[in-house]
C-alpha positions as CSV (number, residue, x, y, z in Angstrom):
1,M,101.6,62.9,63.9
2,T,102.1,59.6,65.7
3,D,99.3,57.1,66.0
4,S,99.1,57.8,69.7
5,Q,98.8,61.5,69.1
6,R,96.2,61.0,66.4
7,A,94.1,58.8,68.7
8,K,94.3,61.4,71.5
9,C,93.3,64.2,69.0
10,H,90.5,62.0,67.8
11,G,89.0,61.7,71.3
12,I,89.4,65.3,72.1
13,I,88.0,66.6,68.8
14,H,85.1,64.3,68.7
15,T,84.2,64.9,72.3
16,A,84.2,68.7,71.7
17,S,82.2,68.3,68.5
18,A,79.6,66.2,70.2
19,A,79.3,68.8,73.0
20,C,78.9,71.6,70.5
21,A,76.3,69.6,68.6
22,A,74.3,69.1,71.8
23,V,74.5,72.8,72.7
24,G,73.8,74.0,69.1
25,G,70.9,71.7,68.7
26,G,69.4,72.4,72.1
27,M,69.6,76.2,71.7
28,A,68.7,76.6,68.1
29,Q,65.6,78.6,68.6
30,L,67.5,81.3,70.5
31,P,70.0,82.7,67.9
32,G,73.4,83.5,69.4
33,S,72.7,81.9,72.7
34,D,75.0,79.0,72.0
35,T,78.0,81.2,71.2
36,I,79.5,81.3,74.7
37,P,79.2,77.5,75.5
38,I,80.4,76.5,72.1
39,T,83.4,78.9,72.3
40,A,84.2,77.5,75.8
41,A,84.1,73.9,74.4
42,Q,86.4,75.0,71.5
43,V,88.8,76.8,73.8
44,T,89.0,73.7,76.0
45,M,89.6,71.6,72.9
46,V,92.5,73.8,71.6
47,I,94.2,73.8,75.1
48,S,93.8,70.0,75.3
49,L,95.2,69.6,71.7
50,G,98.2,71.7,72.8
51,G,98.8,69.2,75.6
52,V,99.0,66.4,73.1
53,F,101.9,68.1,71.4
54,D,103.5,69.5,74.5
55,I,102.6,73.1,73.4
56,P,101.3,75.2,76.3
57,V,98.3,77.2,75.2
58,S,96.6,79.9,77.4
59,K,92.9,80.7,77.2
60,S,93.7,83.9,75.4
61,A,96.0,82.2,72.9
62,A,93.3,79.5,72.3
63,K,90.7,82.2,71.6
64,A,93.1,83.9,69.2
65,I,93.7,80.6,67.4
66,I,89.9,80.0,67.1
67,A,89.3,83.5,65.9
68,G,92.0,83.1,63.2
69,L,90.7,79.8,61.9
70,A,87.0,80.3,62.5
71,G,85.8,82.1,59.4
72,A,83.3,79.3,59.0
73,S,81.6,80.5,62.2
74,F,79.9,83.0,60.0
75,G,78.2,80.0,58.3
76,R,77.0,78.8,61.6
77,L,75.5,82.1,62.5
78,A,73.9,82.4,59.1
79,S,72.3,79.0,59.3
80,Q,71.1,79.8,62.8
81,F,69.4,82.9,61.8
82,L,68.0,81.5,58.6
83,V,66.6,78.1,59.7
84,G,67.5,77.8,63.4
85,W,64.1,79.0,64.5
86,I,62.3,76.2,62.8
87,P,61.7,73.5,65.5
88,G,63.2,70.1,64.6
89,F,64.8,71.1,61.3
90,G,66.5,74.1,62.8
91,N,67.8,72.1,65.7
92,A,69.3,69.4,63.4
93,I,70.9,72.0,61.1
94,N,72.3,74.0,64.0
95,A,73.7,70.8,65.7
96,S,75.3,69.5,62.6
97,T,76.8,72.9,61.7
98,A,78.2,73.4,65.2
99,A,79.7,69.9,65.2
100,G,81.1,70.2,61.6
101,I,82.8,73.5,62.3
102,T,84.3,72.2,65.6
103,E,85.5,69.1,63.9
104,T,87.2,71.0,61.1
105,L,88.6,73.5,63.6
106,G,90.0,70.8,65.8
107,W,91.8,69.0,63.0
108,K,93.2,72.2,61.6
109,V,94.6,73.1,65.1
110,A,96.0,69.5,65.5
111,E,97.8,69.8,62.1
112,K,99.2,73.2,63.1
113,F,100.4,72.0,66.5
114,D,101.9,68.8,64.9
115,K,103.8,71.0,62.4
116,E,105.0,73.3,65.3
117,A,106.1,70.3,67.4
118,R,108.1,68.8,64.5
119,Q,109.8,72.2,63.7
120,R,110.7,72.5,67.4
121,I,112.3,69.0,67.2
122,T,114.3,69.7,64.1
123,A,115.5,73.2,65.2
């Protein structure tokens, strides 16, 4: 990954992570209510990361990528149901969990796209 690509990925991933933290923290007392906006932010992130590496990604492909890499989403749901209902504490836990999962997902996708782009160049 070039320095330019890394910088672009950094901006995309951190923006999506911050958005997911805001949604997760704000909706912590309503378990499951943040799933749609967080998924939308992650889909947008994956599509944007594809653009960094000149890999066209449709919404359905982005959803498939997220589903394939998002085993940790179970952890987010579990934390939401276990402590999300506790005002303050639950909001902080849910926000940090949503941000951490999105951050990890973003960098995994960026690494995957970088590998695909390099294989395309050498092929």
